[in-house]
C-alpha positions, 0 to 999 in steps of 0.5 A: 247656189255657191258664190265666188269670192268678189275679185278686185276690179280692174279696168272698165268693162266694155259697154258699147254694144247691144244685141237682140234676142228674138223671143227673149221674153217668150217664158209663158209667164202668164201662168204664174203672174197670178196673184201675188206675183201680179203685184204692182210694179216696182222701181228699183233703186240699190241700197240704200235707196228706198222704194216710193212709200207714203209720206211719213213711212221713212225719212231720207231713205232710213227708218228705225227698224224694230229688231227685238222685243224682251219682256222685263220679267225675263231679268227676274228669272236671269236673276233667279230661275225660281222667281214668278214670271207673272209677278209685276215687273216693269221697265220705266226709265233706261240708260245704256253702259259707256260701251253701248252694250248693256241697257239698265232700266228702272223697275219700281215694282220689283224695287231695283234695276234690270240689265239687258245685254244688247251686244247682239241688238237683234237677240238681246239678253236678259242679264240680271237684276240688282235691288235698290234702296227704295223705288228707283225712279231714274237711272243714268250710266257713265264711265265710272258709275250707274247712278240710280236715284230712288224714292224712299218716301213713307208719306207725301208729307215727308218725302225722302229718297236717295241716290246710289252709285254702282259699279258698272263692271262688278255691278256692286254697289259702291256708295249711297247717300240720302236725298233732301226729298223724293227724286224723279229724274236725272241727268248728267252733263256731257262731259260726265262732271255734273249730275243733276236731280229733279227732286219733285216731292210729288203731290197727294192726289187724293189729299182732300183739303186741296182736291188733290192739287197744289200747294202741298208742301214740302216744295221740290227743288233741284239737286246737283252733284259734283262728279268730278271733284271728289272721290264718290265715297266721299259724297255726303248729304251735306255736300249735295247742293240744292237749288230753290225754285220757288217763287218763279213768276208767272208760273201756277203755285209758284210756292210749291214747285214740282220738278219733273224732268231735267235735261243739259243742252248738247253743249253741256252750258245749260240744262232745262227743267220742266215743273209739270204741275206749275206749267213751267220750263226752267232754263239753269247754269250747267256749272253752278245749277242756278236759275238763268231764267224761265217761262211758263209753257202756257195754254193752248186750244185744240180743235178736231179731237175725240174728247167724248168716251162714246165709242165713236171716235168723232173727231168733233170735239176740242179743248180750250185754253188747256195748260200743257204741263210738260213731262219730259223735255229735250234739247233741239240744238242749244237754243231750242227745247221740245216738250211732251205735254202730258198733263197731270193736274189741270192740263195736257194739250195732247201734243208736244211743243218746241220753244225757244230756249235761248235766254239772251233771245228777246223770243225766249220762252215763245212757241216756235212750233206746237203739234196741235192735233196732229200727234193725236191724228197720229194715233187715229191714222194708225188706229192706235187711239185709246178711246176710254181715255178720250175724256182725259188727255187722249193719246197722252204724250209723256216721254221725249228724247232728241238725238242726232243720227249721222246728219239728222236730228230726230225727235221721239215722242212717246204716246203713254196710253196710244202705245207708240213713239212718233218720230220726226226730223227736227233738223228745222226746229221751226218745221218738224216733219213726222217721218214714222210711227214706231209701235211699242208696248204698253206705256213707253215712257223710257226713250233711250237713243244710242246713235253711236250704234244706230240704235233706239230703245224703248222701255215700257212700264205698263205690266199686268200679267192677268190680261196679257199686258207686260212691260218690255225692253224694245230695240230699234235700229236705224237702217235703209228702207221702210220699217216692217211696222206699222202695217196698216193706216188710214188716208184722210177722210173725205167728209166734214171730218176730213177738214185739215187733214183729219184722218179716217178713225179706225180700230178693232178690226176683226173681219175682212172680205175681198171687194168684188170685181177688184184686184187689190181692195178689201173690206174690213170691219170692227167689232163692237168697239165702234158704234155705229158700225162701219165698213172700211175699204183697204187699198193693199197696194201701198203695202206693196211699195213698202209702206202700210196698206191703207184704209181709203174710205169708209161706210157707216152702218145704220146700227152698231153690231158686234162684227166678227164676220164680213162678206161682200156679195157681188150684188153690192150688199154685205153679210155680217156675222154678229156675235152675241153674248151669254145669258145671264142670271145663271142660265146657259145659252147665248142670245144676239147671234146673228147674220145681218144683211145690209145694203151698199149704203149700210142699211139693214135689209135682214136679220137671220138669228142663230137657231135656238137649238144651237144658241142654247149650248154656247156661251159668250162665244158664238158666231165669229166669221161669214163667208159666201160662194155664189151671189144675190138669190144664188149665194150660199153662206158659211158661218163659223161658231168660235167654241164647243157647245155645252155637250159637244166636242166640236165647234160648229160650221154653219151653212145657210141658204138665203133662198131656201124654203121660199126664201125663209133660208135654211141651216145645215151643220158641220162639226169641226174639231179644234186643237187642244191646249194644257194652258191654264186659262187658255182655250182654242177657238175659231176666229174667221172662215173664208171660201177657198172655192165652192166646196173648200173652206178656210178657218182661223184657229187660235189660242187666247195667248200672246206675247212669248206665250203664243202657241197657235195662230194657224189657218186650216182648210176643210172641204164641205160635203154637199149636205150637213145636218139640218137645224135641230140635229145635233143640238143636245142628244143628237150630236152624232148626226152632225158630220165632222169635217176633216181639217188640213194644215195650211199655213202656221201664221205665228211665225210671221207675227213673231217675225215682226219683232214685237209683242206677238199679237193674240187675236188673229181674226180676219181672213180673206182671199183678195181679187189678186189671189193673195190671202190676207189676215189681220189682228184685232187689237181690242181697241188699245185696252188691255192691249198693245194696240198694235194692228198687224195686216199681213199678205199671206201670199198667193192662194195657190201657194197657201191652200195648195193641193197638197194642203201645205204651202209651197216653200218660200224662201225663208227670208222673203216675208209677206209685206217686204217690198222685195216680197212679190219680185223674189217670189216672182223670180222663184215661180218663174225658175229664175232662182232657186236661192241658197242651200239653206233656203234663203234668197239673201235680198240685201246681199250684193249679186256677182256678174256670173250670178246676174247673167245667170238670172238673165239667162234663165229669165230670157233664154231658159232653153239655151244651150252651148254647142256640144263642140263647145262645151269643153272650151272656156268662154273666158280664160277665167270661166273654164268649162264646168265652172259655175255659171259657165252656160249662162256666161257663154249665153252672155258672150254668144254673139250668133244673134248679133252683139253679145250681152257681154264681151268681158273686160278688155284683159280678156276676163269675165271676172264672175265672182266680181260684184256687178254695179248698177250700170253694169246690170242694166246694160246687161238687160238692155243688150239682152232685149235690145228694145227697138226704137229706143233713143236716149234723151239728149239731156241725162235723167240723172246728174251722176250719169253722163250722156258721153258714157258708155252705159248712158243709153242703157240707164236711160232706157231703164228709167224710161221703162220705170224699171229704175228710179235712183235715189232721193237725191236724184242720183243713179250712182252707177258704180255701186253694186246692186243687191240681189233684192234689187235685181229682183225688183228690176226683172220683176218690172220687166216681166209685168211690162211685157205681159202687159 
């Protein structure tokens, strides 16, 4: 399809008449309205409007969209291509150059600062590394300098540090000055004239005489540097001013303050400083650095949290009178501060707080708002709670920043252990509103707002190459619509734990099954991370609306199992594939691999051991998935064994018939040849199995790699013969008797995992076909331990496409990814023959659509067999639409008045203007005239305040709203004269098509 260039709009199109097209929707679309095409209806506002999404998924029509993730080790390679990429390297605190194009982050592990070019934020580029004197703790860029503060201490009793000034253009060191102690953070005043450094002089947590606590002198203090009054090369240790912070009444151990985080107010008159171990906040005069006032951050009791490391994620715990001990601090306006209450010595409240920070107010230091258990609940709701930290500060909020984008002020609060950033609208400091959760990599401490470019950068400090955890710099952008991640969340629980909005707790999902008899619901189960085990119900329709899919309920099982596979029988029972463990004491083999049958209440009905002959050759990787065909006594189960047994060069797929042998059950076996890998430490295995039909199985085959190293996350299919090798055959010496299945590639899931622009997840482990015909997959987040904790829930598309007869997926548009709010509408348009997209394989959902294109879509949808009279084929329809012009036939159809009034008579000057962008009013008017609905009467009062009843398009827009085809913007307006995008046109037409199908 070729788009004509837009033509400047002149005049007003004639929209006053209508016409009927008999048989307009007689397209036989029931054949294509199956699977993903039969998705729930969509309303279609124009960009930048947002589809309806669950609360907390988008704020005022906009979200922060993850654009890219760059490993910090890339900076080492950019500086030295021979560097070891597995060497420890981190990205802790970050800043950005004055032009907004280069992010600079501290790297304490490597002893310097890294540079990331974000000129193209979707493709950040590692731009090198510079070594600093000491271990950098913070960095700040101004127009004149990159200012780095570093810890040069050799021990805790003799703290020392340095401040360095680097040239942002040449990246050369200009000057360095010794500090009186160990620095932690730095901030620069809004006018760039003053730098303040929090001099922590941190405690030795292993010092025995004070049990690792305070006091441990020397005391911390505040350093103040005048950046404007001197040549920076003239700065000496003696010209740096210091503010004494000792003796502040009401704080813990006031003789030994430990400053943590410093932040200037937006108006530049004050600065706020946290004293973390002292549990205090100090307000300073920005001009002098002197203390204006201070207050204690206080203590709080929090109920409804998980405070026990028992593997159960139970929200029945509490903390009592726990001091907040704030880490990062940010200003909301000039009179309030927000603190991330990480805790370090005695406390940590598992949330964040807004305080009155106006020293002239009688309420100075009072709590304006506190998160209570709500921050921790977010970790549970999105499956990112670190259960192994339940008894020690939980999700642990550490980083925080506040910034205004457009007219909205946001607070960003980072969970150090949950690996996410929670975003809040704080236009009203007394009532923060959660807007979204931004999954990150491990330890997101650096939160860098770049509002001038609508960007947000998150830098993460945890790095352990051996377990695949790497520090990164991630780029997010504020834009229209809901974010693509997270992809799964939970609703509130309905039992006692659901009081006060407590979420259903979940994590480590590794198994999926369809819910028999339901189109849009799935079952999911975690592995042995949780005990007792659960089976969750997942509603996929919330993902169709642009938000995450939603866990709506849970069934607690009688026992705890290592569930690696789940199949729901239509008789109401469940079959579980339970993975065993390797034998100990040097013995070869595995024990505990079982198929478990449980009833609808979660009670165990029966267990079936993996035959000893098969288990004898296994190690720790056993059963990994179960599926079935039939039901009840007629059920036949298939299960996958993850890896090759000793002495075999294939993995096994087992067929188990429970009713065989008089109810004792019988096993048959097939071989499955795995892909290979030459990466050291990697191996390939099966991680799921699901039945496509009675004799076709689909399996997930994956490697052990994540992030940029991930190479194999693929679904294969295999046809199963009527009979396999009986148990005993293929055990040990008789491996040649096991028939090996021929596999066919179905879909490569790796690109879809990578398209989320995060850390590519390792464990693609769940796969099923829902009643709606769509194929769904999920990743196991390993319980947020040695993993980012992000769960990826994917709609891979219609099974007819994924598992087509050719064995290859039907080509989709390259920019129409499952999970997008536009996916089903655009896919429906493609299947219905309405669009073939552009020659480069894209659909371009966000692009505006021309008048010619729009009537072409409508003609292909409503009158696909329409042809022009041969006698008229050389006659121009409009003077600007000559015979042979693009969209000549559709425009002729639109102008055809043989069946009444045409869809369009063009403009008053006689032109049609096919290359001009169509407006929201024009498109629904075209559609309204084409279908000419009987009996519709527009209401006397307009649905939209900007659509007057006197307008020529009033009746069409009123009809579209009444039919649920459009719903306008969040402010209630329709904005009739704004252009409509190709994605939104697809949504309107898809909704109309579904309505016609009933």
